[in-house]
PAKE-940613 format. One record per atom (N, C-alpha, C): x, y, z; residue in one letter. Coordinates in steps of 0.02 Angstrom, whole numbers, always signed. Example, Ala and Ser with C-alpha at 12.3 -4.5 7.8 and 13.67 -1.06 7.14 Angstrom:
! PAKE-940613
<atom x="+660" y="-284" z="+390" zalo="a"/>
<atom x="+615" y="-225" z="+390" zalo="a"/>
<atom x="+660" y="-165" z="+390" zalo="a"/>
<atom x="+642" y="-112" z="+354" zalo="s"/>
<atom x="+684" y="-53" z="+357" zalo="s"/>
<atom x="+645" y="+2" z="+394" zalo="s"/>
***
This chain:
! PAKE-940613
<atom x="+5381" y="+3576" z="-13928" zalo="x"/>
<atom x="+5349" y="+3500" z="-13938" zalo="x"/>
<atom x="+5405" y="+3460" z="-13938" zalo="x"/>
<atom x="+5412" y="+3392" z="-13912" zalo="x"/>
<atom x="+5449" y="+3327" z="-13919" zalo="x"/>
<atom x="+5441" y="+3309" z="-14000" zalo="x"/>
<atom x="+5488" y="+3286" z="-14027" zalo="x"/>
<atom x="+5506" y="+3244" z="-14085" zalo="x"/>
<atom x="+5446" y="+3174" z="-14068" zalo="x"/>
<atom x="+5428" y="+3141" z="-14135" zalo="x"/>
<atom x="+5399" y="+3083" z="-14139" zalo="x"/>
<atom x="+5443" y="+3043" z="-14091" zalo="x"/>
<atom x="+5419" y="+2997" z="-14056" zalo="x"/>
<atom x="+5440" y="+2950" z="-13996" zalo="x"/>
<atom x="+5455" y="+2887" z="-14061" zalo="x"/>
<atom x="+5505" y="+2852" z="-14060" zalo="x"/>
<atom x="+5535" y="+2788" z="-14094" zalo="x"/>
<atom x="+5497" y="+2715" z="-14034" zalo="x"/>
<atom x="+5489" y="+2666" z="-14094" zalo="x"/>
<atom x="+5475" y="+2632" z="-14063" zalo="x"/>
<atom x="+5496" y="+2572" z="-14060" zalo="x"/>
<atom x="+5530" y="+2525" z="-14024" zalo="x"/>
<atom x="+5568" y="+2457" z="-14057" zalo="x"/>
<atom x="+5535" y="+2400" z="-14052" zalo="x"/>
<atom x="+5540" y="+2348" z="-14100" zalo="x"/>
<atom x="+5507" y="+2283" z="-14082" zalo="x"/>
<atom x="+5574" y="+2249" z="-14008" zalo="x"/>
<atom x="+5550" y="+2241" z="-13960" zalo="x"/>
<atom x="+5601" y="+2192" z="-13926" zalo="x"/>
<atom x="+5586" y="+2123" z="-13906" zalo="x"/>
<atom x="+5641" y="+2079" z="-13920" zalo="x"/>
<atom x="+5625" y="+2015" z="-13921" zalo="x"/>
<atom x="+5650" y="+1980" z="-13863" zalo="x"/>
<atom x="+5644" y="+1930" z="-13826" zalo="x"/>
<atom x="+5687" y="+1892" z="-13793" zalo="x"/>
<atom x="+5699" y="+1806" z="-13833" zalo="x"/>
<atom x="+5790" y="+1796" z="-13844" zalo="x"/>
<atom x="+5794" y="+1733" z="-13875" zalo="x"/>
<atom x="+5833" y="+1693" z="-13820" zalo="x"/>
<atom x="+5842" y="+1648" z="-13815" zalo="x"/>
<atom x="+5875" y="+1602" z="-13784" zalo="x"/>
<atom x="+5936" y="+1578" z="-13833" zalo="x"/>
<atom x="+6005" y="+1598" z="-13836" zalo="x"/>
<atom x="+6043" y="+1562" z="-13874" zalo="x"/>
<atom x="+6094" y="+1525" z="-13859" zalo="x"/>
<atom x="+6144" y="+1500" z="-13893" zalo="x"/>
<atom x="+6195" y="+1459" z="-13855" zalo="x"/>
<atom x="+6259" y="+1519" z="-13852" zalo="x"/>
<atom x="+6303" y="+1500" z="-13815" zalo="x"/>
<atom x="+6361" y="+1543" z="-13798" zalo="x"/>
<atom x="+6402" y="+1553" z="-13854" zalo="x"/>
<atom x="+6410" y="+1611" z="-13877" zalo="x"/>
<atom x="+6453" y="+1624" z="-13920" zalo="x"/>
<atom x="+6522" y="+1691" z="-13892" zalo="x"/>
<atom x="+6562" y="+1686" z="-13930" zalo="x"/>
<atom x="+6627" y="+1723" z="-13914" zalo="x"/>
<atom x="+6610" y="+1790" z="-13951" zalo="x"/>
<atom x="+6607" y="+1836" z="-13902" zalo="x"/>
<atom x="+6579" y="+1922" z="-13940" zalo="x"/>
<atom x="+6642" y="+1956" z="-13922" zalo="x"/>
<atom x="+6650" y="+2008" z="-13973" zalo="x"/>
<atom x="+6683" y="+2058" z="-13952" zalo="x"/>
<atom x="+6653" y="+2125" z="-13957" zalo="x"/>
<atom x="+6680" y="+2176" z="-13905" zalo="x"/>
<atom x="+6612" y="+2222" z="-13841" zalo="x"/>
<atom x="+6675" y="+2269" z="-13819" zalo="x"/>
<atom x="+6617" y="+2346" z="-13814" zalo="x"/>
<atom x="+6664" y="+2400" z="-13803" zalo="x"/>
<atom x="+6605" y="+2415" z="-13719" zalo="x"/>
<atom x="+6681" y="+2417" z="-13691" zalo="x"/>
<atom x="+6617" y="+2453" z="-13608" zalo="x"/>
<atom x="+6621" y="+2498" z="-13612" zalo="x"/>
<atom x="+6563" y="+2525" z="-13552" zalo="x"/>
<atom x="+6582" y="+2612" z="-13557" zalo="x"/>
<atom x="+6521" y="+2626" z="-13498" zalo="x"/>
<atom x="+6546" y="+2675" z="-13452" zalo="x"/>
<atom x="+6495" y="+2698" z="-13398" zalo="x"/>
<atom x="+6456" y="+2770" z="-13434" zalo="x"/>
<atom x="+6402" y="+2781" z="-13453" zalo="x"/>
<atom x="+6383" y="+2824" z="-13510" zalo="x"/>
<atom x="+6327" y="+2870" z="-13470" zalo="x"/>
<atom x="+6325" y="+2932" z="-13475" zalo="x"/>
<atom x="+6233" y="+2974" z="-13479" zalo="x"/>
<atom x="+6179" y="+2949" z="-13513" zalo="x"/>
<atom x="+6121" y="+2918" z="-13505" zalo="x"/>
<atom x="+6086" y="+2900" z="-13559" zalo="x"/>
<atom x="+6094" y="+2951" z="-13617" zalo="x"/>
<atom x="+6094" y="+3009" z="-13601" zalo="x"/>
<atom x="+6106" y="+3053" z="-13682" zalo="x"/>
<atom x="+6142" y="+3026" z="-13727" zalo="x"/>
<atom x="+6211" y="+3020" z="-13703" zalo="x"/>
<atom x="+6273" y="+2994" z="-13739" zalo="x"/>
<atom x="+6259" y="+2904" z="-13768" zalo="x"/>
<atom x="+6205" y="+2864" z="-13761" zalo="x"/>
<atom x="+6201" y="+2815" z="-13772" zalo="x"/>
<atom x="+6204" y="+2813" z="-13862" zalo="x"/>
<atom x="+6160" y="+2834" z="-13876" zalo="x"/>
<atom x="+6147" y="+2852" z="-13970" zalo="x"/>
<atom x="+6220" y="+2847" z="-13993" zalo="x"/>
<atom x="+6275" y="+2917" z="-13980" zalo="x"/>
<atom x="+6338" y="+2917" z="-14015" zalo="x"/>
<atom x="+6378" y="+2874" z="-13985" zalo="x"/>
<atom x="+6383" y="+2839" z="-13933" zalo="x"/>
<atom x="+6440" y="+2780" z="-13915" zalo="x"/>
<atom x="+6404" y="+2735" z="-13949" zalo="x"/>
<atom x="+6346" y="+2693" z="-13964" zalo="x"/>
<atom x="+6313" y="+2649" z="-13990" zalo="x"/>
<atom x="+6354" y="+2628" z="-14064" zalo="x"/>
<atom x="+6342" y="+2714" z="-14097" zalo="x"/>
<atom x="+6359" y="+2703" z="-14168" zalo="x"/>
<atom x="+6449" y="+2703" z="-14171" zalo="x"/>
<atom x="+6461" y="+2727" z="-14136" zalo="x"/>
<atom x="+6551" y="+2736" z="-14123" zalo="x"/>
<atom x="+6572" y="+2658" z="-14107" zalo="x"/>
<atom x="+6544" y="+2634" z="-14062" zalo="x"/>
<atom x="+6570" y="+2567" z="-14037" zalo="x"/>
<atom x="+6576" y="+2513" z="-14103" zalo="x"/>
<atom x="+6491" y="+2529" z="-14132" zalo="x"/>
<atom x="+6490" y="+2483" z="-14167" zalo="x"/>
<atom x="+6538" y="+2481" z="-14229" zalo="x"/>
<atom x="+6549" y="+2534" z="-14227" zalo="x"/>
<atom x="+6593" y="+2537" z="-14294" zalo="x"/>
<atom x="+6667" y="+2529" z="-14284" zalo="x"/>
<atom x="+6681" y="+2544" z="-14214" zalo="x"/>
<atom x="+6760" y="+2545" z="-14194" zalo="x"/>
<atom x="+6761" y="+2455" z="-14197" zalo="x"/>
<atom x="+6711" y="+2410" z="-14170" zalo="x"/>
<atom x="+6736" y="+2337" z="-14173" zalo="x"/>
<atom x="+6708" y="+2306" z="-14228" zalo="x"/>
<atom x="+6685" y="+2329" z="-14287" zalo="x"/>
<atom x="+6676" y="+2308" z="-14342" zalo="x"/>
<atom x="+6775" y="+2341" z="-14380" zalo="x"/>
<atom x="+6793" y="+2378" z="-14363" zalo="x"/>
<atom x="+6847" y="+2391" z="-14399" zalo="x"/>
<atom x="+6918" y="+2341" z="-14371" zalo="x"/>
<atom x="+6913" y="+2347" z="-14296" zalo="x"/>
<atom x="+6957" y="+2303" z="-14274" zalo="x"/>
<atom x="+6946" y="+2236" z="-14295" zalo="x"/>
<atom x="+6900" y="+2206" z="-14287" zalo="x"/>
<atom x="+6891" y="+2130" z="-14296" zalo="x"/>
<atom x="+6918" y="+2103" z="-14391" zalo="x"/>
<atom x="+6894" y="+2182" z="-14437" zalo="x"/>
<atom x="+6920" y="+2173" z="-14520" zalo="x"/>
<atom x="+6989" y="+2166" z="-14518" zalo="x"/>
<atom x="+6995" y="+2226" z="-14472" zalo="x"/>
<atom x="+7101" y="+2227" z="-14470" zalo="x"/>
<atom x="+7117" y="+2169" z="-14462" zalo="x"/>
<atom x="+7090" y="+2116" z="-14412" zalo="x"/>
<atom x="+7131" y="+2077" z="-14396" zalo="x"/>
<atom x="+7094" y="+1980" z="-14445" zalo="x"/>
<atom x="+7040" y="+2000" z="-14494" zalo="x"/>
<atom x="+7027" y="+1963" z="-14530" zalo="x"/>
<atom x="+6991" y="+1910" z="-14509" zalo="x"/>
<atom x="+6953" y="+1944" z="-14446" zalo="x"/>
<atom x="+6871" y="+1911" z="-14428" zalo="x"/>
<atom x="+6833" y="+1919" z="-14444" zalo="x"/>
<atom x="+6765" y="+1887" z="-14470" zalo="x"/>
<atom x="+6700" y="+1927" z="-14504" zalo="x"/>
<atom x="+6658" y="+1926" z="-14450" zalo="x"/>
<atom x="+6598" y="+1953" z="-14487" zalo="x"/>
<atom x="+6552" y="+1957" z="-14433" zalo="x"/>
<atom x="+6522" y="+1906" z="-14424" zalo="x"/>
<atom x="+6479" y="+1884" z="-14377" zalo="x"/>
<atom x="+6441" y="+1824" z="-14370" zalo="x"/>
<atom x="+6381" y="+1832" z="-14346" zalo="x"/>
<atom x="+6341" y="+1892" z="-14341" zalo="x"/>
<atom x="+6277" y="+1909" z="-14331" zalo="x"/>
<atom x="+6270" y="+1970" z="-14309" zalo="x"/>
<atom x="+6216" y="+1989" z="-14292" zalo="x"/>
<atom x="+6207" y="+2063" z="-14286" zalo="x"/>
<atom x="+6238" y="+2102" z="-14225" zalo="x"/>
<atom x="+6233" y="+2155" z="-14224" zalo="x"/>
<atom x="+6260" y="+2192" z="-14159" zalo="x"/>
<atom x="+6214" y="+2187" z="-14108" zalo="x"/>
<atom x="+6243" y="+2208" z="-14049" zalo="x"/>
<atom x="+6179" y="+2199" z="-13998" zalo="x"/>
<atom x="+6205" y="+2226" z="-13942" zalo="x"/>
<atom x="+6185" y="+2270" z="-13898" zalo="x"/>
<atom x="+6196" y="+2313" z="-13831" zalo="x"/>
<atom x="+6153" y="+2275" z="-13765" zalo="x"/>
<atom x="+6192" y="+2300" z="-13721" zalo="x"/>
<atom x="+6167" y="+2277" z="-13666" zalo="x"/>
<atom x="+6167" y="+2317" z="-13615" zalo="x"/>
<atom x="+6119" y="+2338" z="-13585" zalo="x"/>
<atom x="+6125" y="+2430" z="-13536" zalo="x"/>
<atom x="+6116" y="+2375" z="-13463" zalo="x"/>
<atom x="+6159" y="+2410" z="-13403" zalo="x"/>
<atom x="+6131" y="+2418" z="-13354" zalo="x"/>
<atom x="+6136" y="+2471" z="-13324" zalo="x"/>
<atom x="+6074" y="+2471" z="-13276" zalo="x"/>
<atom x="+6092" y="+2535" z="-13250" zalo="x"/>
<atom x="+6088" y="+2520" z="-13150" zalo="x"/>
***
């Protein structure tokens, strides 16, 4: 039996342009959770080391 399926609230918003810090990769679907955690921590660490504060929530863009 599979575990309980997670549900997410998805919303669409129109935002003003902003500079972002990103990590880009090509992954298998099964690799996404581990990558996201690693990428968010890495971006946070790099920005902090440069004295840059986060100005919004993390985001992801998936292209298939």
